[in-house]
N, C-alpha and C positions, 0 to 999 in steps of 0.2 A: 539249636536253641539252648542257651545256658542261663540259669538264674543264679545271681549272686545273693547269698543269704548274709545279711549284714546284722551283726549283733554287737551292741555296746553293753559292757558289763562291769560291775563294780563288786569285787569280792564275792562272786557267785559261781565259783568253779563247779560246785556240786550240781547246781541247776544247769549250768551251761553244758556240762558233759552229757547229761541226759537229754537236753534239748537237741544238741547236734546229733547224738546217736539216734534218737527217735525220728528226727527230720529225715536223716539219710534213709532210714528203714521204711518210712511211710510215703516215699515218692520215687518214681523211676525217672524223674526229670534230672538232667545233668545239673549238678550243683557246684558252686564255688562258695566257701565259707570265708568271711572276712570278719575278724573280731577286733573291737576296740577295748583294750584292757585299761580301766581306769583305777584299778586297785593294786594290792600287793600280795595277793594270795597264790601267786604262781601261775596265773592263767596264761601269761605270755610263754612261760616255759612249757606248759602243757600243750599249747597250740604249736610251738616249734617242734615238739616231739611227735605230734600227730600230723604234721604237714599242713597246718592251717595258717593262713595269713593272719598276722596280728599287728595292730598298731598300739604302741604303748603311749599313754597320754596322762599328764598330770591333772589333778583337780584344780579348780572347778572346770568341768566340761559337761555341759548339759545335753539333753537328748538331741536337740537340733544340731549342735556343733559336732557331736560324736558321729551322728549318722551322715552328716555332710562329708566328714573326713573319710568315713568308710566308703561312701559312694565314689569318691575320687579314686580309690584303689580297686573298685570293682570292674570286672571285664565282661560281665554277663549282659545279655540283651534286656533282662528284667532285674530289678532290685527288689528283694524281699526283706523288708525291715521286720525284724523278729526280736522280741524280748527273750532274754536267756531263761526266764521262768515260765516258758511255754512248752507244751507237749502236743505237737500237731498229730491229728488223727490220720489214718491211711487215706491216700489220694487227695489230701487237702489241697496240695499245690496244683494237681491236675484240675480240680474243681475251680480254683481261682483263675488258672490260665484259660479255662473254657469260657470265662466271662470277658476275657480280653478281646475286643474287636478294634477296628480301626479308630472308632470314635471314643473308645474307653481308654482312659489313662491310668486310673487307679482302681484296684479291687481290694476289698477287705474281707476277712474271714469272720465266722461266727465264734466269738470268744466265750468260753464257758468257765465258770468257777468250778473248782473240784467238787463242790456239793451238787452240781447239776443245774444250777441257775445261770441265767444269762448275764454275762459281764458286758458284752458289746455286740451289737448286730448292726443295724442301719441307724446311723446318727442323723438327726434332723435339726434344722435351725432355720426358722423363717424370719429371723432378725427382729421379730416382735418379742420372742421369748428372751428371758433374762440370760440364758446360756444354752449352748447346744445340748442335746440330750437324746437318749435312746428310750423310746416308749416301752421297750421290752426288758429294760434293766431289772435284774433281780427276780425275774419270773422263771417258772419252770418251762421246759421245752414244749412247744406246740407245733403242729404241722405247718402253720403259716411261716414259721421261721426257716423252713427249708427252701422257701421260694427266693430265688435270686431277684434282685431288682435294683433300679437306679436309686441313688440316695444322695443326700447332701454331703455326708462325710463318713469315713470309716476309721476304726481305731488303729493307731500306729503300732500297737503291740504285735500285729501280724498284718502287714500292708504291702501289697505287690504294686510296683510302679514301673512303667516302662522307662528304661534308662534315658532314652532321648527326651521323653516328657519331663523327667526329673531335672535334666540339664536345662531344658528350655524354661522351666519354672524357676530356675535359680536355686533349687534345693529348699531345704527347710529354712524358715525365717529364724535367725539366731537370736532375735530379741525375746523370744519366748524361753522360759526356763522350766523345762519338764512339765508342760501343760499346754494343750491346744495347738501344738506345732502341727499335729496330724490334721486337725480340722482346718487350719489355715492353708495347708498344702492342697487339701481337697477343694477349698473355696477358690484358691488360685488356679487350680486345674480347670474348674468350671468357667472361670473368667476367661481362660484361654481357649474355650470351646471343647474341652474334654469332659466325658461323662465319668462319674464315680459309681462303681457297682458294689453291691453287697452280695457275696457268694454264700447262699444259705446252706449249702451242703459241704462247705469247707470248714470243718470243726477243729478248734484248737482249744486245749485246756490251758488256762492262764492262772498261775499262782500269784495273783495280784499282790503287789506290795513287797516283792522280793528283789526288785531291781534297784539300782542306785538312785538316790534322790527321792525315794518315796517314804522310807521309814528306817530308823535306826542305822543311819549311815553318816559319814563324816561331812556330807554336804547338806545344805538345808533341804527340807522335804518339799514336795510339789505343792502341798497345801499352803506352805508359807508364801508361795508365789501366786496362789490362785487368783486373788483379787487383781494383782498387777497383770497377769496373763489375760484375764477376762476384759479388763479395761482396755488393754491394747487390742484385743480381738474386736471389741465393739468399735473402737475408734477407727480401726483399719477397714472394717467391712460394712459398717452402718453409714449410709449417707445421711446428711443432716435431716432430711425429711423422714428418715426411718428411725430416728431416735425417739422411742415411745416412752411415755411416762409410766411410772410404777403401776398405776391403776389399771392400765391396759394389759401389760404382759405378766405382771405378778398375779393378777386376777384373784382378788380376795372377795369375789362375788358369792352369790348364794349357792353356787355349785359345790362349794366345799362343804356345805351343811344341808345338802339337798335331800338325801334319803339314807336311811339306815335299814339294814335287814336284821330282823330279830328271829331267832329260832330257839324255842325251849327244847333242851336236849335230854331225852330219856335214857340214851345209851343203847337203844335198839339197833341203831345204825351208826357207823362211824361219822362223826361230825365233819371230818375232813372231806369225806365223800359228798356229804350234803352241800357244804360250802362251795366245793369245786364245781359241783353240778349246777348250782343256782347261778354261778358266775360264768358259766361256759358260753353263754350266748349274750354278746354285748351289742346293743344297738348302734347304728351309725352315729358317729361323733361321740360315742362313749368309749374313750380310750381304755384299753385293758391295763395300760401302765398306771393309770390313775384310779384303778379299782379300789385301792385302799382308801384314799380320801373321798372318792365319790360314792362308793358303796361299802362303807364299813359295816361290820357285823357285831351283834351282841348275841352270844349263844350260851346262856347259863346251863350248867350241867348238874344233874342230880337234884333238881327241885321238882315239886309238883308243878303242873302246867300253869296255873294262875300265879304262883309265886315267881316262876321263871318269867312270865309275862310282865310282872310288876318290876322285876330287875331290868328287863328290856326297856320298859317305859322310862324308868329312871335314867338309863343310859341315853336314850333318845332325847330326853329333855335336857340332861346335863350337857350334851353335845350341841344343843340348839338346832337340831335337825328340823327341817320343814315337814318331811314325810317319814313315816315308818311303814315298812312292808313286813308283815308277819308271815313267815314261810315255815310251816311245820316240817319236821324231818322226814315224815312218811308221805311226802308229796313229790310229784314230778311236774314241774311247770312246762307248758308248751313252748316251742321255739320262739313264738312271738310275744311271750309274756312281758318282757321288759319294754318292748316297743309299744305295746298297748298301754301298759301302766305309765310309761313315759308321757304318752299323750294326755292322760288324766292329770298328771303332775304339771304338765305344761299349761293346760287350759285352766286349772285350778277352779273348776266349777262344780265338783262333786267331792265332798270331804271323806267319804268312806266308800270304797269300791272292792268288791270281792270277785274272784274268779268262780267259775262253776265247780262245785266240790261235791263228790259223791260218797255215799256210805260204802263201807266194806261188806257188801252183800250182793247176792245174785238172785233175782235181778236187783240192780243198784237203785237207791233212792237219791234224787238230787236234794242237796241241802239248800232249798229255796223256800224260806218260811214267810208266809204272809201274815200270820197272827201267832201270838203266844199260845202255846198248848196245842197247836194244830200240827198236823202232818204237813208234808211238803205241798207246795202249790202246783196245780195243773194249769193247762191252758196256754202254755208257752212252747216255743220251739227253739232248737239250737240256733244261735245267732242273734237271739233276742236280748234286749237289755231290760231287766226286770227290777222294779222297785219292790222291796221287801221290808218286813218288820225286823228280821234278824238274819245275821250272816255268821258263818263260822270263821275261825282265824287260820284256816289252812293256808290260804294265799290271799291275804287281805292288805289293801292299801289304806292307811289312815292319815289324815292330816294331823300333825302334832298339836295343833291348837285344841283339838278335841281331847287329846290325852292330857294336855296342860290343865284344861278346865276341870277334868275329872280328878286329876292328881291334887289340885289345890283344895278340893272339898272332900277328899276321901281320907279315911282314918289312916294314921301312920302306925306302922308296926315294925318289929325287928325281925330280921330273917338271917340268922347265922352271922350276925355282925353287920348286916346291910340294913339301913334304914330306908324303907319303902312305904308306898301308900297303896291302899286296896283299890286300885283302878280295876283290876280283874279279880274276881272271886267266884269260886264255885259255891252257889248257895246250898245250904243244907238245913234241915229242920228235923226235930224230933217231937212226937206228940203221943199221947196215950189214948188208945182206943179201948173202951171197956170190953168190947167183944173179943179182941185178939191181943191186947196188951200194947206195949210200946211199939211204935212204928217210926220209921225214918224215911226221908226222901232227900234227893239232891238234884242239882241241875248242872249245867255246863257253864264254864266261865265266859265262853264267847256269847251265848244268847243272854246270859245275865248282864254282860257288858252292854249289849244292844238295848236291853230293857231299861237299864239305868240311864243310858244316854237320852232315851225318850222321856222317861218319867221325871228326870231331874233337869230337863230343858238345857241340856249341855250344848246343843247346837246354838241356841241363842247366846249363851254365856261365852261361847268360843268365837262368836262373830259370824255364824252361819244362820242368820235369822230366818231365811227363806225355808230352811229345813225344819225349824222348830214347830212342833204341833202336828207334823205329818205322821200318820199312822204307819207309813212305809217310807222312811227316809234313807234307807240303805240301798245301794245299787249292786246288782249281780250282773256281770257281763258274761253271758254264756259263750261268747267267742273265746274266752280264756278257759279252756277245758282242762282242769287240773286232774292228774291221775293220782289215786290214793293207793298206797302200797301196804299190804299186809306183811306181818313179820316173816311169813314163809316166801315172800317175793311175789305173791299174786297181786296183779294190778287191777284196780277197779276204776271205772266200769269195765267189766270184761266185754260187754256189749251194751251200747247205749239203747235203751228201750225205744222202739219204733215210734211211740206216741210223741216223743220229743224231737223227732227228726222232721225236717221240712221235706215235703214231697217234691 
């Protein structure tokens, strides 16, 4: 078995030499290199000196045409289309070949940017979407990306094709100009009954943008042809009944402004750790690729908690988000947190929902407050949903209509150049006692917020009239058991007191 490595290059001899050297080093498969030299940097002379087949061709000569010319000269059983600005990792080709079965015609590798983020993995296109895409693009590596699977298409920067399949398909469609030829070939393969596979353990580093026709080269860039390539792709592969309107596949619906995560940052833990942790568990149909538009974050650093919360409220209202989730940095949410909160957001029947939050003490006290000035409520068990007078902001879901009503009638103040309103405020007072002198007292911003919502009839003003006037209008879902972390790493509750457990 022999694999022909086909590389089209334009004045990239520096990258080409490294690519060929590393490719030879990192596989034991018999290789044949065939190069298409489109430039004048001496690539053809270097290939001749090193015993590598080389085709010299004048410009313009785009990706499809170049690789079709290379395929004609190839003698291998498999064709590996490889960009010159790639560095394959050890055993990448063995991994790709392991995915080749009788029914598989094309296999793609996992392409990584030099900074460790995903450039291409499994490309999907259900023909409703405006264009083909990779849901993992730009993300850090995760274990799921190691799993090989069937897919719609793979990237042509490192794509393995059976020679007989490539010939049967007629090669790349030369109507494309440096864009979507690879997707088109994969769609054509599927049309002819062949599977396309993504090889998750075949890793290749790709210095994207160094090949001809992408940037700073004497031929037009791929971006200049983008619209023409897309238009041709849609025309070729969408049947008339599959041409959807913008409203469907562009989706400017509420999901873009559905929820924002807010975290006041004190600096006790790294905010990157907190944000990565809270986004680690994504519910079904919440694509990790769209975590930025679906779950954006506001994380003010070096403010007092109420000031940071007011900046978060400003950001949520400015972004016109429907919901805000306040997650404090010293919390660990349970695995089903997003799924349970997603249900409340979907039903839209409760405007404020808190997870169960415990004090940093042993034994721990649940922050379930039935009345102002009282300790926590008794008489409930884990798994109950409890209506309360006040909730903490450790893991709290709030409908932004509540925040908007509070914002509109709260005093404005300046915060290091930020104009915000006192939606959250830690109440404080000073008084004189003749017996002991001046005294002071303070409260917490979360319980003060709850009290203000009740006393100022914010529910009614925000359109939640059924909650107005209730002494216990806030919901604590004890199925959402939130862990509270102390600075030394101790997690609370260490043990949930037995009186809160169902027998």
